[in-house]
C-alpha positions as CSV (number, residue, x, y, z in Angstrom):
1,M,20.6,-10.1,-14.4
2,E,17.7,-12.3,-13.5
3,S,18.2,-15.9,-14.7
4,T,15.4,-17.6,-16.5
5,I,13.6,-20.3,-14.3
6,T,11.8,-23.0,-16.3
7,T,10.7,-25.0,-13.3
8,P,7.4,-24.9,-11.4
9,L,9.2,-22.4,-9.1
10,L,9.0,-19.7,-11.8
11,R,5.3,-20.1,-12.4
12,V,4.6,-19.7,-8.7
13,L,7.0,-16.8,-8.3
14,R,5.2,-15.0,-11.2
15,S,1.8,-15.6,-9.6
16,L,3.1,-14.1,-6.4
17,T,4.4,-10.8,-7.9
18,A,0.8,-9.5,-8.2
19,A,0.0,-9.8,-4.6
20,I,2.3,-10.7,-1.7
21,V,1.1,-11.0,1.8
22,V,3.8,-10.8,4.4
23,A,3.1,-12.8,7.5
24,A,2.2,-10.5,10.5
25,S,4.5,-12.5,12.8
26,F,7.5,-12.0,10.6
27,A,10.6,-10.4,12.2
28,L,13.7,-9.2,10.6
29,P,16.9,-11.3,11.0
30,V,18.8,-10.4,14.1
31,R,22.0,-8.7,13.0
32,A,24.3,-9.8,15.8
33,S,27.3,-8.5,13.9
34,E,26.3,-4.8,13.9
35,I,29.0,-2.5,15.3
36,L,28.3,0.9,16.7
37,Y,31.1,3.3,15.7
38,A,31.7,6.8,17.1
39,S,33.9,9.8,16.4
40,G,35.3,11.9,19.1
41,G,38.5,13.3,20.7
42,G,41.5,11.1,20.4
43,P,45.2,10.7,21.3
44,M,46.1,13.1,18.4
45,L,43.1,15.4,18.3
46,S,40.4,13.0,16.9
47,A,39.7,9.3,16.6
48,I,37.2,6.6,15.7
49,Y,35.9,4.3,18.4
50,A,33.7,1.2,18.7
51,I,31.0,1.4,21.3
52,D,29.5,-1.5,23.3
53,T,25.7,-1.0,23.1
54,T,25.1,-3.0,26.3
55,T,27.5,-1.0,28.6
56,G,28.3,2.2,26.6
57,E,32.0,1.6,26.9
58,A,34.2,2.9,24.0
59,T,37.2,1.1,22.5
60,F,39.8,3.0,20.4
61,V,39.9,1.9,16.7
62,W,41.6,4.5,14.4
63,D,43.4,7.7,15.1
64,V,42.4,10.7,13.0
65,P,45.5,12.8,13.6
66,W,45.9,16.5,12.8
67,Y,42.2,17.0,12.1
68,Y,39.5,18.6,14.3
69,A,37.0,15.8,13.5
70,Y,35.4,15.1,16.8
71,A,32.1,17.1,16.3
72,G,31.2,16.9,12.7
73,G,29.1,13.8,12.5
74,L,29.9,10.3,11.2
75,A,28.3,8.5,8.2
76,Y,29.1,5.1,6.7
77,D,28.9,4.1,3.0
78,P,28.6,0.3,2.6
79,A,29.3,0.6,-1.1
80,S,32.9,1.6,-0.5
81,D,33.3,0.5,3.2
82,D,34.2,4.1,4.1
83,F,33.3,6.5,6.9
84,Y,32.6,10.1,6.2
85,T,33.1,13.0,8.6
86,L,33.2,16.8,8.5
87,A,36.3,18.4,9.9
88,A,38.9,21.2,9.8
89,T,42.7,20.9,9.6
90,V,45.1,22.1,12.2
91,A,46.6,24.4,9.6
92,D,43.2,25.8,8.6
93,P,40.9,25.5,11.6
94,G,38.3,27.9,10.3
95,T,37.5,26.0,7.1
96,S,35.3,22.9,6.9
97,R,36.0,20.0,4.6
98,L,34.8,16.4,4.1
99,L,37.0,13.5,5.1
100,R,36.7,9.9,4.0
101,I,38.2,7.2,6.3
102,G,38.6,3.6,5.3
103,R,36.7,1.5,7.9
104,S,39.1,-1.4,7.5
105,T,42.3,0.5,6.9
106,G,42.0,3.9,8.7
107,V,43.3,5.6,5.5
108,I,42.2,9.2,5.4
109,T,41.2,11.1,2.2
110,E,40.9,14.8,2.5
111,Y,38.5,16.7,0.2
112,P,39.0,20.4,-0.9
113,P,38.1,23.1,1.5
114,M,34.5,24.5,1.6
115,S,33.5,28.1,1.5
116,P,34.7,30.0,4.6
117,T,31.1,31.3,5.0
118,L,30.0,27.7,5.9
119,N,30.7,25.8,9.1
120,F,30.1,22.1,9.3
121,T,32.5,21.2,12.0
122,G,29.8,21.1,14.7
123,G,26.9,19.8,12.5
124,G,25.5,16.3,11.8
125,L,26.2,13.9,9.0
126,A,24.1,10.9,7.7
127,L,23.8,8.7,4.7
128,H,20.3,8.0,3.3
129,P,19.7,4.3,3.7
130,T,18.2,3.7,0.2
131,T,19.5,6.6,-2.0
132,G,23.0,6.8,-0.7
133,V,22.8,10.6,-0.6
134,L,24.9,12.3,2.1
135,Y,23.1,14.8,4.2
136,A,24.6,17.3,6.6
137,T,23.6,20.2,8.8
138,G,25.8,23.3,9.2
139,L,25.8,27.0,9.8
140,N,25.6,29.4,6.9
141,G,25.2,32.8,8.4
142,F,21.7,32.4,9.8
143,Q,20.4,31.7,13.4
144,S,19.0,28.4,12.2
145,S,21.1,25.6,10.8
146,G,20.8,24.7,7.2
147,L,20.2,21.3,5.7
148,F,22.6,20.4,2.9
149,T,23.5,17.5,0.7
150,I,27.2,16.8,0.2
151,D,28.7,15.3,-3.0
152,K,30.7,12.2,-2.0
153,N,32.9,12.6,-5.1
154,T,33.8,16.3,-4.7
155,G,32.9,17.2,-1.1
156,V,30.8,20.2,-2.4
157,P,27.7,21.1,-0.2
158,T,24.4,22.1,-1.7
159,L,21.8,23.9,0.5
160,I,18.3,22.4,0.7
161,G,16.9,25.0,3.2
162,Q,17.0,26.4,6.7
163,C,15.9,24.2,9.5
164,G,13.8,26.9,11.2
165,G,13.0,30.5,11.5
166,Q,15.2,33.4,12.7
167,C,14.6,35.9,15.5
168,C,12.2,36.5,17.2
169,V,9.0,34.6,17.3
170,S,9.2,31.3,19.3
171,P,10.3,28.8,18.3
172,F,13.3,30.2,16.4
173,G,17.0,29.6,16.0
174,F,16.9,25.9,15.2
175,N,20.4,24.5,15.9
176,M,20.5,20.9,14.4
177,N,23.8,19.3,15.3
178,G,23.4,15.5,15.0
179,L,21.6,13.4,12.4
180,G,20.5,9.9,11.9
181,F,18.3,8.1,9.4
182,R,15.7,5.5,10.3
183,A,15.4,2.6,7.9
184,D,12.3,4.2,6.3
185,G,14.2,7.3,5.3
186,T,13.0,9.6,8.1
187,L,15.8,12.0,9.2
188,F,16.1,12.6,12.9
189,A,18.2,15.3,14.5
190,N,19.5,16.2,17.9
191,G,19.6,19.9,18.7
192,F,17.9,22.8,20.4
193,T,16.2,26.1,19.6
194,L,17.3,29.5,20.9
195,S,13.8,29.9,22.5
196,T,14.1,26.4,24.1
197,P,17.8,25.8,24.8
198,N,17.6,22.3,26.4
199,S,18.4,19.5,24.0
200,Q,15.5,17.9,22.0
201,L,14.9,15.3,19.3
202,F,13.6,16.6,15.9
203,T,12.7,15.3,12.5
204,I,13.9,17.2,9.4
205,D,12.0,17.4,6.1
206,L,14.4,16.3,3.3
207,V,12.6,18.6,0.7
208,T,12.4,21.8,2.7
209,G,15.0,21.4,5.4
210,L,12.5,22.4,8.1
211,A,12.8,20.8,11.5
212,T,9.9,19.6,13.6
213,E,10.2,19.0,17.4
214,V,9.6,15.4,18.6
215,G,10.2,16.1,22.3
216,P,12.9,16.9,25.0
217,H,15.6,14.4,25.9
218,G,15.2,15.1,29.6
219,V,18.9,15.3,30.2
220,L,19.8,18.5,31.9
221,V,23.5,18.2,32.7
222,G,26.6,19.2,30.7
223,R,26.2,19.4,27.0
224,Q,23.1,17.2,27.2
225,L,22.5,15.4,23.8
226,S,22.6,18.6,21.9
227,Y,25.6,17.9,19.6
228,S,25.8,14.1,19.2
229,D,24.9,12.2,16.0
230,L,22.1,9.6,16.1
231,A,22.2,6.0,15.0
232,F,19.4,3.5,14.4
233,R,20.2,-0.2,15.0
234,A,18.5,-2.6,12.6
235,D,15.9,-3.5,15.2
236,G,14.8,0.2,15.3
237,T,16.5,1.1,18.6
238,L,17.9,4.7,18.4
239,F,21.2,5.6,20.1
240,S,22.9,8.9,20.9
241,M,25.9,10.0,23.0
242,G,25.3,12.6,25.6
243,S,26.4,14.0,29.0
244,V,26.2,11.9,32.1
245,T,27.5,14.7,34.4
246,A,29.1,18.0,33.7
247,S,32.4,16.2,33.0
248,A,31.4,12.6,32.1
249,N,29.8,11.3,28.9
250,G,27.8,8.2,28.0
251,L,25.7,6.3,25.6
252,Y,21.9,6.8,25.6
253,T,18.9,5.2,23.8
254,V,16.3,7.7,22.6
255,D,12.6,7.1,22.2
256,P,11.9,8.2,18.6
257,L,8.3,8.9,19.5
258,T,8.9,11.2,22.5
259,G,12.6,12.1,22.4
260,S,13.1,10.8,26.0
261,A,16.6,9.6,26.6
262,T,17.7,6.6,28.8
263,L,21.3,6.1,29.9
264,V,23.0,2.9,28.8
265,G,26.4,3.6,30.4
266,D,29.5,5.6,30.6
267,L,31.8,5.8,27.6
268,V,34.8,5.5,30.0
269,L,37.3,6.9,27.5
270,P,37.4,10.8,27.2
271,L,36.2,11.1,23.7
272,G,33.5,13.6,24.5
273,C,29.8,13.5,23.5
274,D,29.7,15.8,20.5
275,G,30.8,13.4,17.8
276,G,29.3,11.2,15.2
277,L,27.6,7.9,15.7
278,V,26.8,5.2,13.1
279,F,26.0,1.5,13.0
280,V,27.9,-0.8,10.5
281,D,27.0,-4.3,9.7
282,D,30.3,-6.2,9.5
283,G,28.8,-8.6,7.0
284,G,28.6,-11.6,9.2
285,P,25.9,-14.0,7.8
286,T,22.9,-14.9,10.0
287,T,20.2,-17.5,9.5
288,F,16.5,-16.7,9.8
289,C,13.0,-17.8,8.7
290,T,11.4,-21.3,8.8
291,A,12.3,-24.4,6.9
292,K,9.7,-26.8,5.4
293,S,9.8,-30.3,6.8
294,N,10.4,-32.8,3.9
295,S,8.4,-36.0,3.1
296,L,10.7,-38.0,5.4
297,G,10.1,-35.7,8.3
298,C,13.5,-34.1,8.2
299,V,13.9,-30.4,8.6
300,P,16.5,-29.2,6.0
301,A,18.9,-26.4,7.3
302,I,20.9,-23.7,5.6
303,G,24.5,-23.0,6.8
304,F,27.7,-21.3,5.7
305,T,31.4,-21.1,6.1
306,G,33.7,-18.2,5.4
307,T,32.8,-14.5,5.4
308,A,30.6,-12.2,3.4
309,S,33.6,-10.0,2.5
310,L,33.5,-11.2,-1.1
311,G,36.9,-11.4,-2.6
312,D,38.9,-12.0,0.6
313,G,40.8,-15.1,1.5
314,S,37.8,-16.8,3.1
315,P,35.2,-17.4,0.5
316,L,31.5,-17.5,1.5
317,V,30.3,-21.0,1.0
318,I,26.5,-21.5,1.5
319,E,25.4,-25.0,2.3
320,A,22.2,-27.0,2.8
321,H,22.0,-30.1,5.0
322,G,19.3,-32.6,5.7
323,V,17.8,-32.5,2.2
324,L,16.8,-35.6,0.2
325,N,19.7,-37.4,-1.3
326,K,20.3,-37.2,-5.1
327,K,17.5,-34.7,-5.7
328,N,17.9,-31.6,-7.8
329,G,17.9,-28.3,-6.0
330,L,19.1,-24.7,-6.3
331,L,19.9,-21.6,-4.3
332,F,17.7,-18.5,-5.0
333,Y,18.2,-15.1,-3.5
334,G,16.7,-11.6,-3.4
335,L,18.2,-8.2,-3.0
336,T,15.2,-6.2,-1.8
337,G,14.8,-7.5,1.8
338,P,13.6,-10.5,3.8
339,A,10.1,-11.9,3.7
340,A,7.8,-14.5,5.1
341,I,5.5,-15.4,2.2
342,P,3.4,-18.6,2.2
343,F,4.9,-20.6,-0.7
344,L,4.5,-24.2,-1.9
345,G,3.4,-25.5,1.5
346,G,6.3,-23.7,3.2
347,T,7.7,-20.1,3.5
348,M,9.6,-18.0,1.0
349,C,12.1,-15.9,2.9
350,A,13.2,-13.3,0.3
351,K,11.1,-10.6,-1.3
352,L,10.6,-10.7,-5.1
353,P,12.2,-10.5,-7.5
354,V,14.6,-13.3,-6.8
355,R,17.6,-14.6,-8.8
356,R,18.4,-18.3,-9.0
357,M,21.7,-20.0,-9.2
358,P,22.4,-23.2,-11.3
359,V,20.6,-26.4,-10.5
360,Q,22.7,-29.0,-8.8
361,K,22.2,-32.6,-7.6
362,A,22.3,-33.3,-3.9
363,G,25.0,-35.5,-2.5
364,G,24.4,-38.3,0.0
365,A,23.6,-42.0,-0.2
366,P,23.3,-43.6,-3.6
367,P,20.0,-45.1,-4.9
368,P,18.0,-47.1,-4.1
369,T,18.4,-45.5,-0.6
370,L,16.2,-42.5,0.0
371,D,17.1,-40.5,3.1
372,C,18.1,-37.1,4.3
373,S,21.8,-37.3,3.7
374,G,21.7,-34.9,0.8
375,T,23.7,-31.7,0.8
376,Y,24.1,-28.7,-1.5
377,T,27.1,-26.4,-1.7
378,V,27.4,-22.9,-3.4
379,D,30.5,-20.8,-3.6
380,F,29.0,-17.3,-3.4
381,D,32.3,-15.6,-3.9
382,A,32.7,-17.3,-7.2
383,W,29.2,-16.3,-8.3
384,F,29.8,-12.7,-7.3
385,A,33.2,-12.6,-9.1
386,S,31.6,-14.0,-12.3
387,G,29.6,-10.8,-12.8
388,I,26.6,-12.7,-14.0
389,D,24.3,-10.7,-11.8
390,P,25.2,-7.0,-12.2
391,A,22.8,-6.0,-9.5
392,L,24.9,-7.9,-6.9
393,T,27.3,-5.2,-5.8
394,F,29.0,-4.1,-2.6
395,G,26.6,-2.7,-0.1
396,K,23.7,-5.1,-1.0
397,V,21.9,-7.1,1.6
398,V,21.3,-10.7,0.3
399,D,18.6,-13.0,1.5
400,A,19.1,-16.6,0.2
401,Q,17.3,-19.9,0.5
402,F,17.5,-23.4,-1.0
403,W,14.7,-25.0,-3.1
404,T,14.8,-28.7,-3.7
405,R,12.7,-31.5,-5.4
406,D,10.6,-33.5,-3.0
407,V,7.8,-35.2,-5.1
408,Q,6.2,-36.9,-2.1
409,S,5.9,-33.5,-0.2
410,S,3.0,-31.0,-0.6
411,N,3.5,-29.2,-3.9
412,G,6.5,-31.4,-4.7
413,V,9.2,-29.2,-3.3
414,G,11.3,-28.7,-0.2
415,L,12.6,-25.4,1.3
416,T,15.3,-24.7,3.8
417,D,15.4,-21.8,6.1
418,A,17.3,-18.7,4.9
419,I,20.5,-16.8,5.3
420,Q,21.1,-13.1,5.2
421,F,24.4,-11.3,4.7
422,F,25.7,-7.9,3.8
423,V,28.1,-7.8,0.8
424,T,31.3,-6.0,1.8
425,P,34.6,-5.5,-0.1
């Protein structure tokens, strides 16, 4: 629920909703806390690993025992903090099924078996970044893979369409085996065609299922990049696993414009190169944007203590320092992305609409002293737990900033820089 703002802030916010110009120099906050996870072969058949994006080295995280879950893709749902993968059981290796794996717990939930005419154990899996719909590629009796959606509640797949034509006019036999969504909702795939068997990068139409070639990876050893999932980092860098030699596997970056792959490094552990790959933001807050210097020449700063795992034992406390003492101020936040909007002589760092939290008076030295000893403190865990904002749910990215009274400053207000965090359970 959006709170009612009766200050000059509301009037300016309303005027900005009609036309917002985002500064050309604006850059997204750097998410230093992103973790690249992979699925692959493990001590007891399959496992989940964390991958170092600077060296390519893999570190074991969770065992996935008694499942063939090393080549069925990997997706992450921030709303529940769960991984999804496609697998078969040791007892029934010919039947595909969806698995849900708790990222923080390793607990495995097995979904009912799919039709024996479908095979997803070598396909790709990816979660749409804005709709939360789970997409997969698999074999359904045709030379070309099919694109499917999979119900996260039931594990039931629904065919969208075939990724390409059948025999025998080139190109035909589109085998799409790894999937990854870019932030804008474009679905990329690793795979090959029967007429061009070396691995290539593709895009896939979400309405028709048809695949379009971007370009070859240029890796011609082992299994190449044919079967690995793809994962975009927040800065737009695309990663894939793939073969380094006929027997060694590594981490690659892939140019989304050409398909060309560049080796980062050897995975070291023998997890293979056919598994899933997905980035997860562990929720660690990060600061960004530009503060407005106040009328005394101080630059107010936002900070935090605790974690963005709302409801755990370390509440997220958002603070402002260096603001004018004993002046009213508030924290406002948006849920639709960061921004860099010229605003009241400074910069608004969150896209509209924004929500505001209650007004509070800054601490610091008592009157008649006027200095920059003021501070604000907000317990965001308590705000979340109150339920006052039903749009604030797990999986949301929050961009927050403090506004404060500063009557001697231009437009009579002060602004800190901003904080961004990812709300996790």
